[in-house]
VMD Tcl script that draws the C-alpha trace (Angstrom):
set ca {
  {112.46 36.20 -24.30}
  {112.81 36.74 -20.54}
  {113.66 33.08 -20.03}
  {116.48 33.37 -22.58}
  {117.72 36.57 -20.93}
  {117.84 34.91 -17.52}
  {119.64 31.85 -18.83}
  {122.16 33.63 -21.06}
  {122.78 36.83 -19.10}
  {121.73 36.71 -15.46}
  {122.72 33.11 -14.75}
  {125.85 33.05 -16.91}
  {129.17 32.41 -15.17}
  {131.27 33.03 -18.28}
  {134.00 35.66 -17.96}
  {132.78 39.07 -19.10}
  {136.18 40.58 -19.85}
  {136.04 43.13 -17.02}
  {138.44 41.22 -14.77}
  {135.74 40.29 -12.26}
  {135.29 36.72 -11.08}
  {131.80 35.40 -11.88}
  {130.62 32.37 -9.96}
  {127.62 30.36 -8.87}
  {127.44 30.40 -5.06}
  {124.62 28.22 -3.80}
  {121.37 29.94 -4.70}
  {122.88 33.04 -6.31}
  {125.17 34.00 -9.16}
  {127.57 36.75 -8.20}
  {130.27 38.92 -9.73}
  {133.30 39.75 -7.59}
  {135.67 42.59 -8.44}
  {139.32 41.50 -8.47}
  {142.20 43.92 -7.89}
  {139.99 46.91 -8.56}
  {138.68 45.54 -11.85}
  {135.10 44.65 -12.60}
  {131.89 44.92 -10.61}
  {130.66 43.29 -7.43}
  {127.07 42.22 -7.17}
  {124.35 39.58 -7.32}
  {123.04 39.06 -10.84}
  {120.58 36.24 -10.20}
  {118.99 34.44 -7.26}
  {116.70 31.46 -6.71}
  {115.13 32.16 -3.33}
  {112.01 31.32 -1.39}
  {110.46 32.53 1.87}
  {112.39 30.04 3.95}
  {115.86 30.72 2.51}
  {115.84 34.37 1.48}
  {116.97 36.05 4.71}
  {119.77 33.55 5.31}
  {121.09 33.91 1.76}
  {120.98 37.72 1.95}
  {122.93 37.65 5.21}
  {125.40 35.13 3.79}
  {126.17 37.33 0.78}
  {126.52 40.46 2.93}
  {128.97 38.58 5.16}
  {130.93 37.37 2.13}
  {131.43 40.84 0.65}
  {132.03 42.36 4.06}
  {134.87 39.88 4.47}
  {136.33 41.18 1.21}
  {135.86 44.79 2.31}
  {133.78 45.41 -0.82}
  {130.51 47.20 -1.33}
  {128.21 45.44 -3.76}
  {124.75 45.60 -5.21}
  {121.90 43.17 -5.47}
  {120.42 43.52 -8.96}
  {116.71 43.04 -8.30}
  {114.12 42.43 -11.03}
  {110.39 42.76 -10.47}
  {109.81 39.05 -11.14}
  {112.39 37.81 -8.62}
  {111.20 35.71 -5.71}
  {110.07 35.85 -3.02}
  {107.71 38.73 -3.86}
  {108.88 40.73 -0.83}
  {112.59 40.40 -1.66}
  {112.93 44.19 -1.90}
  {111.61 44.61 1.65}
  {113.98 41.94 2.92}
  {116.96 43.65 1.27}
  {116.06 47.00 2.84}
  {115.73 45.30 6.23}
  {119.26 43.96 5.73}
  {120.59 47.51 5.18}
  {120.58 47.55 1.40}
  {119.74 50.96 -0.07}
  {117.64 51.06 -3.27}
  {118.84 53.25 -6.13}
  {116.85 54.55 -9.09}
  {114.60 52.06 -10.85}
  {115.29 51.31 -14.49}
  {113.60 49.30 -17.22}
  {115.08 46.24 -18.85}
  {114.46 46.81 -22.56}
  {115.17 44.62 -25.58}
  {115.01 45.19 -29.33}
  {115.25 42.95 -32.37}
  {118.35 44.15 -34.19}
  {116.79 43.40 -37.57}
  {114.05 45.93 -36.83}
  {116.30 48.81 -35.77}
  {117.53 51.67 -37.90}
  {121.27 51.44 -38.51}
  {121.77 54.68 -40.44}
  {123.93 56.91 -38.24}
  {122.51 60.42 -38.64}
  {124.71 62.94 -36.87}
  {124.07 66.65 -36.35}
  {126.37 69.08 -38.10}
  {129.74 69.42 -36.40}
  {129.65 66.00 -34.71}
  {131.95 63.10 -35.63}
  {132.31 59.65 -34.09}
  {135.63 58.44 -32.70}
  {135.91 54.67 -32.15}
  {137.94 54.03 -28.99}
  {141.08 52.01 -29.61}
  {143.62 53.29 -27.07}
  {144.10 54.75 -23.60}
  {143.45 58.28 -24.83}
  {140.08 57.23 -26.21}
  {139.12 55.62 -22.90}
  {140.10 58.88 -21.23}
  {137.69 60.81 -23.46}
  {134.89 58.34 -22.75}
  {135.42 58.62 -19.00}
  {135.60 62.42 -19.22}
  {132.06 62.48 -20.62}
  {130.77 60.12 -17.93}
  {132.25 62.19 -15.13}
  {130.93 65.46 -16.54}
  {127.44 64.08 -17.16}
  {126.98 62.16 -13.92}
  {129.21 64.17 -11.59}
  {130.87 61.14 -10.03}
  {134.33 59.60 -10.11}
  {134.72 56.77 -12.63}
  {138.30 55.71 -11.98}
  {137.21 52.11 -11.38}
  {135.34 52.06 -14.66}
  {138.42 53.50 -16.38}
  {140.55 50.67 -15.01}
  {138.06 48.01 -16.11}
  {137.76 49.43 -19.63}
  {141.52 49.70 -20.03}
  {141.81 46.06 -18.93}
  {139.17 45.02 -21.47}
  {140.86 47.02 -24.21}
  {144.17 45.24 -23.63}
  {143.04 41.72 -22.74}
  {139.67 41.14 -24.44}
  {139.29 43.85 -27.10}
  {136.83 41.81 -29.16}
  {134.24 41.82 -26.37}
  {133.62 45.57 -26.20}
  {133.25 48.35 -28.75}
  {133.46 51.93 -27.44}
  {132.74 55.18 -29.21}
  {132.88 58.89 -28.40}
  {130.92 61.63 -30.17}
  {133.20 64.62 -30.71}
  {132.41 68.29 -31.35}
  {135.78 69.32 -32.69}
  {138.21 68.25 -29.97}
  {135.54 68.17 -27.25}
  {133.89 64.85 -26.27}
  {130.14 65.40 -25.86}
  {128.66 61.87 -25.68}
  {130.07 58.38 -25.26}
  {128.79 54.83 -25.27}
  {129.80 51.23 -25.56}
  {128.35 47.85 -26.51}
  {129.42 44.46 -25.17}
  {129.46 41.28 -27.22}
  {129.81 38.44 -24.77}
  {130.06 34.88 -26.12}
  {127.20 32.37 -26.11}
  {124.57 35.07 -25.90}
  {121.91 36.34 -28.25}
  {121.95 39.71 -26.46}
  {124.49 42.45 -27.10}
  {124.28 44.94 -24.23}
  {124.26 48.73 -24.48}
  {126.02 50.87 -21.89}
  {126.54 54.58 -21.55}
  {125.02 57.18 -23.81}
  {125.36 60.11 -21.44}
  {125.31 63.42 -23.36}
  {126.51 66.81 -22.16}
  {123.50 69.04 -21.39}
  {124.37 71.63 -24.03}
  {124.23 68.94 -26.75}
  {121.04 67.12 -25.76}
  {118.08 67.16 -28.11}
  {120.23 66.95 -31.24}
  {119.86 63.23 -31.93}
  {123.34 62.19 -30.78}
  {122.05 59.49 -28.42}
  {119.82 58.07 -31.18}
  {122.79 58.07 -33.54}
  {124.90 56.10 -31.06}
  {122.12 53.52 -30.68}
  {122.04 53.13 -34.47}
  {125.84 52.89 -34.57}
  {125.86 50.08 -32.03}
  {122.91 48.33 -33.67}
  {124.96 48.24 -36.88}
  {127.87 46.66 -35.01}
  {125.56 44.05 -33.48}
  {124.08 43.21 -36.87}
  {127.55 42.77 -38.34}
  {128.42 40.30 -35.61}
  {125.16 38.37 -35.95}
  {123.64 39.25 -32.58}
  {119.83 39.12 -32.88}
  {118.99 41.35 -29.91}
  {120.11 44.50 -28.12}
  {119.54 44.81 -24.37}
  {119.74 47.88 -22.12}
  {118.78 48.97 -18.62}
  {117.03 52.23 -19.44}
  {116.59 55.20 -17.15}
  {113.31 57.07 -17.02}
  {114.84 59.68 -19.35}
  {116.04 57.24 -22.01}
  {113.08 54.85 -21.96}
  {110.75 56.94 -24.20}
  {113.56 57.48 -26.71}
  {114.26 53.78 -26.89}
  {110.57 52.94 -27.20}
  {110.34 55.21 -30.25}
  {113.34 53.38 -31.73}
  {111.66 49.97 -31.33}
  {112.71 48.68 -27.90}
  {110.16 46.92 -25.68}
  {110.10 46.49 -21.91}
  {110.76 43.11 -20.32}
  {110.92 44.03 -16.63}
  {111.60 46.72 -14.07}
  {114.93 46.52 -12.29}
  {116.78 48.37 -9.55}
  {120.11 48.01 -7.77}
  {120.07 47.59 -4.00}
  {123.39 48.83 -2.65}
  {125.22 47.47 0.38}
  {128.36 48.81 2.05}
  {130.53 46.83 4.46}
  {130.64 49.58 7.10}
  {126.86 49.68 7.51}
  {126.72 46.87 10.07}
  {128.69 46.13 13.17}
  {130.43 42.77 13.23}
  {128.29 41.68 16.16}
  {125.03 42.59 14.43}
  {126.09 40.77 11.26}
  {126.63 37.65 13.36}
  {123.19 38.08 14.92}
  {121.61 38.36 11.49}
  {123.19 35.07 10.50}
  {121.16 33.44 13.30}
  {118.03 35.55 13.57}
  {117.70 37.21 10.17}
  {117.63 40.93 9.34}
  {116.00 43.08 11.97}
  {115.28 46.44 10.34}
  {116.75 49.79 9.43}
  {117.78 50.61 13.02}
  {120.49 47.96 12.70}
  {122.18 49.81 9.85}
  {125.28 51.81 10.64}
  {126.43 54.92 8.82}
  {130.19 55.41 8.33}
  {132.03 57.07 11.21}
  {135.51 58.59 11.39}
  {137.09 55.38 12.65}
  {135.45 53.19 10.03}
  {137.35 51.65 7.16}
  {137.57 54.02 4.19}
  {135.01 53.58 1.45}
  {136.13 51.49 -1.46}
  {134.80 52.61 -4.78}
  {132.63 50.16 -6.65}
  {132.82 49.54 -10.36}
  {129.08 50.10 -10.38}
  {128.10 53.32 -12.03}
  {125.32 54.19 -9.64}
  {125.64 51.88 -10.45}
  {127.91 50.61 -13.80}
  {129.03 48.92 -13.98}
  {132.76 49.14 -14.41}
  {129.92 46.68 -14.69}
  {127.46 45.06 -14.39}
  {124.93 47.83 -14.22}
  {124.59 49.96 -17.35}
  {125.17 53.69 -17.03}
  {122.02 55.75 -17.30}
  {121.60 57.07 -20.80}
  {120.84 60.76 -20.97}
  {120.17 62.43 -24.28}
  {118.08 62.14 -27.41}
}
mol new
graphics top color blue
foreach p $ca { graphics top sphere $p radius 0.5 }
foreach p [lrange $ca 0 end-1] q [lrange $ca 1 end] { graphics top cylinder $p $q radius 0.2 }
display resetview
């Protein structure tokens, strides 16, 4: 299963509909946001002790040249075994660990059982995207304008690749989620699921998983895949998902290193946390990433919060 996931998802260079450019670059596969659309990050790497530091420095230099922050999506089976330490030494900052989980669609419940007063609104226009983003911003407390732009682009240019839905309590959005159906994959991917605190514990998140499982079954996708937060993992386990790996995003920002130190790293390798630079008043302004922490306009799924 993990081999298929790596081949079809992590190593894929097929367009994902977000507007990002996805490319193989030597020993990594990377996604590059274009004109504010999509997500920037490393999805897969094939490294060893001898090459790892040089490749890390090369990718940091590449994204620094673009003025983009990016993330290195690290899985616990990636090599070399100390890749996490090397990323931290190169000024990457680890975010919350998640669990890569997969379920056989045929084994999942697809009956959508909603609490009283809740209806589901499939997203088909700009207003629907606005409701979806409103939930994300209220749940996670962060700006999601980049994600909004990516989803609007997908809605207009590749509508068949993404299905979005918002759970409504009257005219108030209380939970939202989406599922992506990328071509040449056995895995449909779940994103979102954040639920407003006052509505948690009512089964809305479970209902949205069932709703998306039904969509995947209708399209003939055998598996669902999700990066689960610590909060959503036990819910998904009860629904039939199993763990494949632990994963975490390592975040890098272009203002963290001086130009001179970046050049030194290219020759000597990363030297430690003292080389990292925090933003100062004269630094270039921060550019927002499409990552939700991490998102993942994409590629990193939003943490699911709810039951």
